[in-house]
N, C-alpha and C positions, 0 to 999 in steps of 0.2 A: 371109414370116411376123414370124404374132403377136408379141408376147411372151404372150398367154394362150395358145398354142401350146406356142408353151418354156415355159411352169411346169408346163402336162401330164402333155409330152416326158416332162422329166427331173422328175415325184413333186416340186416344187421348193417352198420354203418359197416368199412372197416375205416382205419384210421394212420396203422401202419402194414405192410408188410404186406399186399399186394405181391405181389411175387413169387409168395409161398399161397398162394391159395390152394398147389394144386395139391399139398402133402399132406400125409393121409393121420388118424388122430382117429385112438386105438378103445379109450377112453372118455366117459366127463368125470368132469369134481365141482362142483358146486359145491361154495364153501367163500362168508368173509372171517372164518377166523386162518390166519393165515398159521397157524399147528397145527390148527386143523389137517392139512394143505401138504405141514410134512411129512406128518404120519401117512399117508393117503400116495404118495411115491408112486408112481407107477410111473413105465413109458410110454411117448406119444400120448403124453393124455394133451384135453383141455382143460384151462380152468374158467368156471363162469362164476363171477363174482360182480358187488355191488360192495366193492373198498375202491378209495380212490387213490391209492399215494404209492409212490414212487416203495414200497416196502413189494407191491406184488409181484411187482419185476423182478425181484432185486430175491426174492421165494420161487417165484417162473423158473428163472436163470441156474439157480440151484438143481433142482428141478430136473435139465430141461424139455423145462418146459415149452413147448412152440407155438403157442398160440393161446387168448382172452378175448374172454368174451365179457363186459363192462352192461348190468341189466338194470333192467329201471329208465332208459332212461340217460344214465349218467356217461358222462365223458373225460378221456381219459385227457393231463395235463403236457401239456407240453413240456414238460420237464419227460417224463412218462412216458412219451414217444420217443424223443430223441431216446433215451434208453431203451426202450420196445427194435431202434433204429440199429442200436447199435451194437443188441441183444440179438438180432437176428430172431425176433419175438414178432405172431400178426396179434394187432390189437384192433377189437373191434366191438359194435356198443349192441345193445338194442332195448327193447321203450318189455320186453314183456319184462314180468317178475321172477328169481331165480327157479321160485319150482314150474311155473307155468315152461319157462327156459329147458329146464333139464329134461324134463316128459315131452316134449317140442321134441328134441332130439333124442333121448327115448325111444318111443316113436317110430319114431326113422330108421333106429337097429345100434346107437348111440352109446354102446353098456357101461357105466361105471368099471369093472374091468372085478367086480368077484365073484362071478360067472362060471367062475375054470373050476 
């Protein structure tokens, strides 16, 4: 699923990375614990989280996560936006809670990566 489609499905705001909206992602991970994200480690994954701190961007960089959606109406800090810009990571935010956002994406065909 393209990041552009994710933005539309979640009625999301884009903070940085608009030039990457045509990148395809193959799975999603909804999590607020970065240790769980590290355990999930898959390629071309979308991270959905309510956690707002630079560690989210650093974790995404380590795992080559190309896009992050902040849920529950949370917005990234300027420091996070700049770090994401440097690392070529797309940041979006949605007013949806984590559970609903994941459900909407799953319903439209974006799986969790464990179905294979």
